[in-house]
Structures are given as structure tokens and as C-alpha cells.
N, C-alpha and C positions, 0 to 999 in steps of 0.2 A: 579481352579483359570478358571473364567473367563475371554473377553480378550475384545475389543469393538477399534474399530473405530471412530470418531469421524473424519467424513467431513468438515472443514470449510471450506462455498464458497462466497469469495468478489460478488457483487450485486449491490454495487455502492460505491461514489471516491469525497471526495471534502476537500479542498484543498484554509487554513485560511493560515490571516499572521504570525503564531505558529507554529499548528499540520497536518498532516494530517490522517484525521479519512477513514472506511471503512462499513461500512453498508453491516453486512455478512446475510446468503438466511434466515437467522434462525431469524434474527431482532437487531440479536447483537452490538454491536457499539466499533471497536477500533482504538483510537487513540494514535500517539506515534508521538514526537516533527517535525518540520517541519529540524529542526536546525544536527537532525541522519542524516540528507538529503547531502552531501551536492548542488550536480547537481539540485539536486529540488531551496533550499534556497535558492542558485543567475539567480537564471530561471525568468519569466519574468512569469503577469500573461496569457501572449496571450500562452506560452510555456508551465504550468504549467494546461491551462488548456488541455490542449488536451493529456488526456492517454486514455489508450484501459483496461481490462482486457482483462491479457490473458492464457493461458492452465484450459480451464475451470472454471475458478473466483479463481484462484488458485494467481494470484500475477496481479500488475501493469506494464504497462511498458508504458512508455514518449519519442516515434517517437521524439522528438522536442529541447529532453533530452539525448536522449541520454543516461536514464537511466529505470534499470527492481529490482520488489519488489516486494521477494512474503512475505503470509502472513504467511508462515508460517517462518522466521526468523522476519520478525515483535511479530505476541504471540512472542516469545520467545529475543527480542529485540536486536538481531541488527542491529546497522548502520552503512551503504552503505560506502564503504574506499572513501576515499578525490582522 
């Protein structure tokens, strides 16, 4: 049996009024509802715009919101704890 691992990496993120969308290195886009992330859903536009890619593309960090999200969690449909 052959096994292989696909390693996804975030290249960019954008936040609309309703969704968090990440663009991966291979061009795919993954969107999740912003309502899944209470700290982000209640943040100002200024706070939302201050994000950084962390872990060599494995996640995102919002320093002004004290929020970290992993791509693995997004892909599994994991919602942030309130």
C-alpha cells in the first residue's frame, strides 16, 4: 500500500463580512464562516486586517484579536471556542 502526504500551505487570507477565505499555495481557496470564530466575528476591520501567516503557512495569527487558527482545523471544520 502506498501512502503520501500532501502539505497544504496558506499563501493569503481575506475576510468578508461573513467568511474567512484562505488561498493555498496550489491555488485552491478554502472558506469558512466568520461566525465560527467569535473573536474575529466581533473584531473591528482594523483588527481583522492585522493578520500574519504562521508556521510556514500552517496557520494564521491575529495579534490584535489574540486569535490563532490552523489550516488543519479549517479543513476539518473545527470551530473556535468562545
